[in-house]
N, C-alpha and C positions, 0 to 999 in steps of 0.2 A: 504493499500499499503504500508504502514511503518515497518507494521508486517510484513509483508509478507519478505522485502526488505532486512531487518537487524537480520529479525530472523526465517524467513521462517514458519510461521506456523498463520492459525488467527486471531486477534482478540481473541476471545474465548481460545484460549488455550493457551495466557500468562500466564506468571507470575506475581507476583505482583513488582517481579523487574524489569521487561522486560514492564510494561506497566507504572508503575516511569519512566525509562527512556525515555521512547516514550515521553509521557505527557512534560520529561527537556527540548523536542527539543524544542515545537510548537512556541516559543519566534524568534528562526534563527535557525533553521535545520542545516543551513548548518556552523556555530560562534558553533554549541555545537554538530557538527558529532561524534559520537562517537568513527569512525574509526581516526578520526583526530586526537581529542585529547581525548584521553580518560579519564585522571587524572582531566578532569572541569565535563566530562559528566559523571561521579563517581560521583565527590560531588555534584553534581545538583541534581541526583537520589536520592543517601541517607538523602539530605534535605526531600525533598516528601516522604521520605519512613518513617522521622521521621516524620512527619507529619500527616500522617494518622495513624502512630502509636500512638502520645498522644492525635487524636482523637477518640482512639478507634478503628478505623477502622484493625489491625492488631495487633493481639494478638501477644506476646511478644515472642514468639518460632518462629513465620512464618517474625517477624520484622527481628529477629539477623539471618537467615535465609536467607535471601531476600541480605543484607547487606552483606554477602559474597558474592552472585552468581558474576559470573563476566562479564567482559564489553562485548561485542562482537567487537570483533580486527579485523572483515571486513564483507561488505554487500556479502550477499548471489549473488555469479558472473555469479552459473549455471543454473540458471532461466530461463529466455531467457523465446519466447513467447511461450514455452506450460513448466509451468515447472512441470507438473502430471507427462512429460512424461522426464524432467531431473529427477525425484525423481527412474523412471524406471529405467531408464540409470546405477545413483548410486546403486537402487536394482538389478541388471545385475549383476554388475562387483563388488556386497560387496564377500569380501575374496580375491579378488586379490586384491585392490587398498581402501585405505584409502581415507574418502571423504576429508579430510585436503587435501595429493598431488591433491586430482580428481578438486580439488576448485583452487589450488594453484603453480600449476608448467606449465601452459603455455600449455598443453594436447590439440593436436587437434582430437576430436572425430564423429567417420563417424558412423549414423548412420542409418536405413532404415527407418523411419519418411518420407510420405510422405506431404509436409505440408501442399496440398488442399486437400486430403485428412484428415489429421488432422483437420483441419477446416467445414468439409463438418461435420466430426462431433459428434463438438462443436455445429455448429451450431442447427444439427437436434436435439443429446438430449434437449437442451433450446428449442427449438422450441419445440418441442414430448411434452413436461413433460406438459408445457405451453397448449395446447393445450389440452391437458388429462384430468388439473389441470379447461379448462371452462366446456370443455363436463363430467366429471363429477364431482361439488361442492364439493364433501363427500371429496374429496381428499384434497383441499387448504384447508379444514376447520379441516383434521386434526392437533392431537399436533408434528404430525412429520415431517417435513419435505417430500415431495417423490422425491425418489434415480433412479440413474438409471445407466448404464454402461455400454461401449460398446466397442468389441474390434473386429477389422483388420483384417487376414492377406492374405499372399498371397501365398495364397494354395498350391505349387510346394514347395518353402521355408521355408515355417513358418518365415517369415519376417512380424513383425507389421511394415502395413502400420499407424492406426491409433489405439490410446486408449485413451477414456472418464474414468477418475473413478468416476462420480459423474456429479451431475449439475451442479455448479462452476464449472467449470473447469481452473479457473486457483489461487484454491488454493488447496494445495499436500498435504496436511493432512494427507488424508486417502485414497488410491485409493481402490475404491471395485473392481476394472479390477484383480488385483490381489493378493487382501487382501479379501476379501470377499468372504465366503463359503457358499455355503444359495444350498436347493435342490435342486436338477437340472430336476425332476418332468419328465415327462414323453421326455425327452429330451434322459433320458437313454433306452428307446421302441432301436430302429433305432439298435441295439451293440448288443442287444436280437435276432434281429431279424436275423444279420449276424452274429451270430453265432448257429442257426440252419440249416442255409447257408452252414456256413464253416462245419457243423458234415457230410451236405449229402456228402460233396466232398468226406470228409474223410470213405463214406463207412458205416457212422455210425450213418444215419437220413433219411427223406428222405421229407423233406421240399423244396418247392421254394414259390412262388412269387402269383401259383396262387394255394396253395395249401387250400383247406380248411381246416378253421376249427369253432369252435360253439363259436359264442359270446353267453350267457347264466350266469346265475347268478351261484357259484360257491359254496362251501363251503368248507373251507382246515386248516386242524387241526395244531396246530403250538403247542409248547411248555409253553405260554400263555392263551390259549385256542382254541374256532374256530375262521374264520378270513372269515369275508364273502365283499369281492371287491367288487365295485359296479364304470362301465361306471357314467360316470363325467355329463351323460343327465340324466342315470336313470334308460336307453332304452337299449333293447337287438334287432341285429339285427340276432338271430337265426346261419345259415350257412354263413361265409364270409370265402374268401379269404385274405389273410395272406397281401397280398397288402392293398386291402379296410383295412382291420384292421387297420393296421401304418399309412394308411392316411387319416383316423375318428380318429387316435388313440383312440382304444379301447381297456380299462383297460382289459378288460375279457381275452380275446383272447391273451396278451402279458403275463399277467398271467399265463395260463391255458401251452401258450406258456414256458415259464421256467419250469412251472412243465417238460415235455413232456423232454425237455433237459435234466435235470438233473442242478441243483440248482451247485454243485461244479461242474460243467461241466464249469456251466453261471459262475462262478466266476474265475475259472480257464484260462478262455478264457480272462473276461477284468486283469484278472491281466495281459498279454501280453501287453497292453496298456501303463503299468508302471506310466499310470494317478489317473487310478479306481482300487484303493484294497476294498477289498467290506467281508462285511459274507454271507453264507449262506442262504438270509433272503429271503419267499416266495412274500413278498414285492418290493423287489430286481427290479423287473422286471420295477413294474414302479415311480423307480428313486428316493427313499427315503435315496441316497448316497448322499452328498453334496464335493461340487466344484466351484474354481474362475471362471469368465468368459472367463479369460485367457485360464484355465484350457480345459473348456470345448471348443475356438478356438483348439487349439492343439488336440483336439481324432476328430472332424470332418475333422480335415487338410488328414486322411485317405480317405476322398471321394474323394480326389480331385488327391490320390497319388497311386493308386492302391492297397490300404491298409496299406499301409510305413503312420504312424505321422512322422509328426515333427516338432520338438521342439519350442518353439515361439524366439527369436534370436530381437534384437535391435540395440544392438552395434556391427559393421562389423569393426572395426579397430580404435585401436587409434593409435596417431605417438605423439611423441616428438615433446622439441620444433627445431630438426634437422631433422623434417620429415623423424625418423627412425620409423616403424614395431615396440609396443612396444606388442600389442594385435589384434589377428587377431583371429574370431570365423565364424563356420560353420554351420548350425542346422541338424545334423548326422536323417535322417531317420531310424525308425525302424518298421518293418515287422509284422505288427497285424494280419493281414486277405490277401488270396489272390483276385488275384484283379476281378476272375470269382464275388467271393461274393458280394464283396464293389460293382458293380456295380448292383448286381439288388438291393440293401439296396438302391443305387444313385437310382435307375429307378424309385420304389417308394415314394423320398421321389421328383423329382420332381413330382409327384400324390399330394402329398402335396397343394400344390399352384393351379395343373388344377380342382380338386375332392376334397380334402381332406380341414383341417381346417386351410386351409389360404388363399382357395379360393377366399376369399373375398380380398384378397391381391392388386390386379387391379383395387377395388376403392379408393383408399390409392396411385394410379400414377404410380404402375408400370407395365413396360410393358415385355414380352422378356422372354427370357426362363432362370428360376431356381428354387435351389432345397429347402430344409428346413424341419424345421418341430418346431413345436408351444411344448413348454414347456408351464404347469401351476403345483406349488405344491399344494403340501393338504392345503385346507380351503385359499389357491389363496394366500398363503402367499407370494411366486415367483413366477414371469410373466418372461417369455422367451421367445424367438425366436433366429435360428440359421439359418441363410441363408447364399446359398451358389450361385454361378455361376461359368465358368470352370475354373474362376482367383482368386477370391478370397471369404475366406473363414469370416463371418462379425459376432459378436453373439450380441443379443441388452437383456441386464437383466434389469426388473422395480420393485422396493421394497420400501419398509422401511427399514429407519439400524435397529432398533428390531422389531427385527420379526410381524407384524401385519396382518389380512387378508385384499387383495386388493380392494377384491370383483371382478377381472378381470382377466381372462384367457388371457393368450402369444397371443390369436390372438388382444383380445383391445386393451393391453397396449404393451407389447411388438413390437409387426410385424407392425405397422403402423410409429412408430421410424425406424426401418430397412428399409421399401420402402424412409423416407423419404430421408435416407441418401444415398441409393442407386442412388435415381432418382437426386442428385446428381454427383453421378459418371457417369449414365447413362442414362442422358436427352431423352436418345436413347431409351431408352433401349437395352437388351442385344438382339442378336441374332445370334450369338454362340451358341453348345450346346456342352455336355457334352461329348469327348471319351469317345468311347467302344474299349475294349480289346481285345482281341485274345483269342475265345475262346465262345466269346458269341454270340448271334444269335436272330435276336429282329421277331416277329410274332407277331403278328395279335391275339387277340383273340375275338370274336364274341361273 
């Protein structure tokens, strides 16, 4: 608590001088408060540093560097109940306002955060990771602690309603939700299908959700040699519809569809997002690019916005001490795809939960209408799940900070935490369906 209060970092990231200062306060924290009595605090701190140096616990260079380290002149006042969220506010305002002004000038900052959503997210991450470590004991024994991130956006506006950057929500030193770029795996596949449907509308292809494609092994020649992609199960279903291929997250159809569209065409389409900047690599349809959970959440807002992406937004406005508006921001949308193509893919993503890789989500307590996509990066290093209701886009990532295999898929690790979070927001499930844009006709195919 002292480390966070005075230096806004966990104990393991403190410098020797910072450690010594905290130790110096132990006998009388109020009397030796550095904010109230900096001269006495420095004297006591330097005395502890001297003893460490005399006992060879500090080298000469470390000792001299510690002596000149400044004493903090104020406590970290912006933390509040959600320090990681406070970090995000500072991150969003970087370049507009210095941190010194932000914490000292009495500004009123209005954010999009909903406290009940944030508490629900923190609870889902904490309890969900504990459950994973109980179910899979090897995760608990791993040298690295299992980590997680969660981002929940209001899909129509891009407003951040909850954001969790690690398993300890009270430690704001590293926010994985907006700083950790990881391979997105199968989360890429919906955008491959979306590109194909856009080509159809442009008269440059003939792809629809019921178009048939072969799920069978293929050999692709590259500059590095032959590449032989495989399905996750190493089994192949033969002729399948594009809908079934996405629902089952089959690798081969996605790779073949990328080849049929043309990788350069796919790259050009993905560039429209202003988030995915890729090269024309045959493995691109399998999600070999790296994004943060926040970037993934922004991408998936297009499915709730008729093909328009909303940038994430947390700070609504800032007022000065006289209640004058100094800063006001909105999330301007940008068009990536047509409403018709977007809804075609959205309807396929509903099938992921009904018949596909997320069909077991009901066993985790989720009831009602939703759409989503599981994601598992190569060698099971990253586990993802994106879930959508008509109002919300929520992304969950599970993994280790230093990339190592989880041996778990997105449906096994990330999806249960999404369900745990959403059950708190929708105790009775969701009965509201997604809006169907003009021009789309639903015809049952037997």
